[in-house]
Every structure is written in structure tokens, then in C-alpha cells.
N, C-alpha and C positions, 0 to 999 in steps of 0.2 A: 641792454636786456638780453639780446641774442648772445652776447659773450658769456653772461652768467648762465644762460640755459645750456650753451655748449659745454661750459665748464662742469656743470652738474652732470650732464650726460656722460662726459668723458670720465669723471671720477667714478660714476656709477658703473660704467663699463669696465673700468680698471679693477674695481672691487669684485665684480662678477668673474672676470677672467682670473683674478688672483685666487678666488675660491675654487676654480676648476683645476688649479695646479695641485698635484699630489706628489709626495715623495718623502721618504724617511718616516718620521713620526707624524707628519702633517699629511693626512690623506684627503685634504680638501673638503669641500662641502658636498653632502650627499642628500638626495631626495629619498625619503622613506628608508632610513638606515637599517631598519629591522629586516629589510629584504636582502641586505648585503651581509649582515653580521648576525649569525645565529647565536643565541644565548644558551650556553650549555646548561642543562638541568642537573643540579647536584642533589641527589636524593637524600644525602646525609646532612643537609642543611634545612633550616626552617626559617624562612623570611616571611614575617607576618604583616609587614607594611605593604598594603595593596598598591601604593603609589611607587614602590621601588622599581626603578627602571622605566618610569613613565615616558621618558624621552625616547625610548626605543619603540614605543607603541604608537602607531598611527591610526588605530581603530578606536571608535567611540565605545563607551560603556564596557571597557575591559581593563582588568588590572595591569599594572606595569609588568614588563617582561621578567623581572627578577622575583616577583611574588610567587611563592611555590608552596604555601601551606596547603595541606590536604583537606579539602572541604568534606570528605566522606569519613573522616575520623573525628570522634567526639572531642579530641584535644587538638585537632588540626595538625596532628603529628605525621611526619614522613617516616621513611625507613630509619631505623636506629641501629647503631653499631651493636653487635652482640655483647652480652655481659662478659666481663673479663674471665679468662680461663675456661670458657665454654668451647665445646668442640661440635662442629656440625655433624649431622647424620643425614644420609640420603633417605629416599622414600621407603626403602626397605629397613631402615634403622641401622644401616651399616656405618661404622666409623671410617674415617679416611684411611687409606692404605698407608701404613707406617714403614714399609720396607725402605731400606737405605740404598742409594744408587752407587753401589760398589760391589766387589766380588763376593763379599760376605753376604750382602743383601740378596744377591742373585742365588747364592747357595741356599740360603734360608727360604727363599721363595719356592724352591723345589718341593718343599713340604706343605705348601699351601693347598687347601682343598677347595675345588670349585664348588660354590654354593648351588649351582644349577645341575640338575640331572640332564642326561642326554635325551630329552624328549623331542619329538618331532617339531614342536613349536619352538623350542630353544635352538635347535639346529637350523631351522628355517630362518630364524632371526639372525643367528650367527652367520649364515650364508650371505644374507643381505648386507650385514655389516662388513664382512670380509670383502665382498665385491665393491663396497664403497671405499674402504680405507686401505685395503691390502692388495687387491687384485692387480692394480696398475704396476706394482713392483714384483710381487711374488707369483703372479699368474693365476688363472682361474682355478687350477688344481694345486696351487702352492708349490709348483715345480721350479720357481725362480726364473720364470720365462715371461714375465709381464712386459708390457710395452716399454716401461722405463728401463728394464734390464736389457731388452732386445734393441731398443732404439727403433727409429723409423727411417726409411730411405726416401728422400725428396730430391727429385731430379738427379738420381744416382749418387746422392751424398748422404752418408749416415748422420743422423742427428739423435741427440738425447741418449747416447750410449752411457750406461751406468753399470759396468761389470761388478760382479761380486755380490749380487743380491742372493740371499740364502734360498737354497732349494730345500724347503721344509719337508720334502718327502725323501730326502737323501739319508743315507745311513747315519750321518753325523747328527741328525736332528730327530730321528724316529723315537728316541727314548726320552726326549725332553718332556717335562711334566707340564700340565696346564698352568701351574703356578709360575713356572719358568716363562712361559709364553706371556702370561699376564704381566709379569715384571718387566719383560723386554718391551712390551707395548707401552707400558707406563713410562719407562725411562729411556728406551732406545738401547741399542748395542751395536758396536761396529759402525757400518754405514747407515744403519737405521736410526733415525732421529726419534725423539720422544713424541708419543702421541697421547700423553696423559691429559693434556689440556683439550684435545679434540674428541676423545672417546671416553665416555663415562666408565666408572669401575664396573658397573653391571654389564655394559656392552663389551668391555675387554674380556670378561669371563665368558661371554657367549662366543666371541671370536676364538678364544682358546679352545672351547669345546668343539667348535666347528673345524678348527685346524687338526685336532686329534682325529676327528672323523675322516678328514681328507687323507690323513696318513695311513688309514686302514686300507685304502683302495690303491 
């Protein structure tokens, strides 16, 4: 009897230890797996089965982790793909900027007209945006002397030197148009990378308006 008991205990211990082993596709046994593996929510799907992903859910009276139908929509619908051939507009009703990222696109951008007037409110907003996205390279007054351009000295050693940042108050840039600035913020030029994904079209125009104001002083 003792032999059988020891055998059962030994086999049970071996199974438990085997479950603790992880590697490759076998990650072993886990307690409360939903604490380890987050389930990505895909808004363009609609899973109506409330039991879907039940094995990830350790809480009572709650649907499975994969269930994602919208209870606040009459048809339980989530976000849907836009209709074919439709074009988004922003809050102002503007269509996306269609300028092309080449020399021709930059030349045509010179003719663009800023939709904002140089009001105190627009200039104040442009200043905030400039100091957020541009100051670290171009400097507070757009003189090409920001921290990125100058670098910093730590223990007598220069770091983060990035020469060649444009001095927007220099003679070579004083006559550029607000459309030119907008285009360059969108796509980048030379050492400057694209900021189109970080700065909205509305904010790009405000920055352009503020840069032209800086060039006057």
C-alpha cells in the first residue's frame, strides 16, 4: 500500500513539475492566464458569442474575453470600415492634404493659402505648438539654435550634436511661404523628418503662421 501511495505521489509530482516547464510553443501551465496574456480588442470585428474566450476569464458572471459586441448600439455593431471611395474630412470639413512629396509638390505648396488669419489666438496657439514640436531643434526664436542643434556638454563631453538645423530667420528662409512651411512639416525636408503623423493639418498651419511672425522680429 505504501508503495502504491508513493508511486501516486511521485507521478503527481512529476506531472506538476512537467507543467512548470516552459519553452518554445509550450509555455507550461499558468494560473489565471488572463493576467499574463492581454486579449487585443479589434474594433472592426463583431463577436456575438458571449462565451467566446471563456477560458481566459477567471471572473464570474462576465462574458468571455473575445466577446466584443457593442451593447450600446441597437444592432450591437462596433466601428465599421468607411464606405468604399469615401474621403475623411476633419472637424473643419477640410479634405486631407493632397500635396505630393517631391520637388513639384513643394513648388506647388508655395501657392497654398493659410486658412487662418494672424489673430492673437492663432499666434498664441502656434507658439505653444512650435515650442512643443519645433523649439528643441530650431530654437525658441527659430534661429536654428535649439538644444538638439547645439548639443549639451556632460562632464566636459559634447552630446547630441546635430549640425545643419535650419535657421528659419536666415536670409535663405525669410521669403518662404506659409504653404512651404506647411508642406515641409508634413513631409520633412533635408535633415528634418516628417511630422505629418504627429501634428494635425490645422496645427501645422498655426505653426506656419507663428514661424512667419517670428521671422518679422
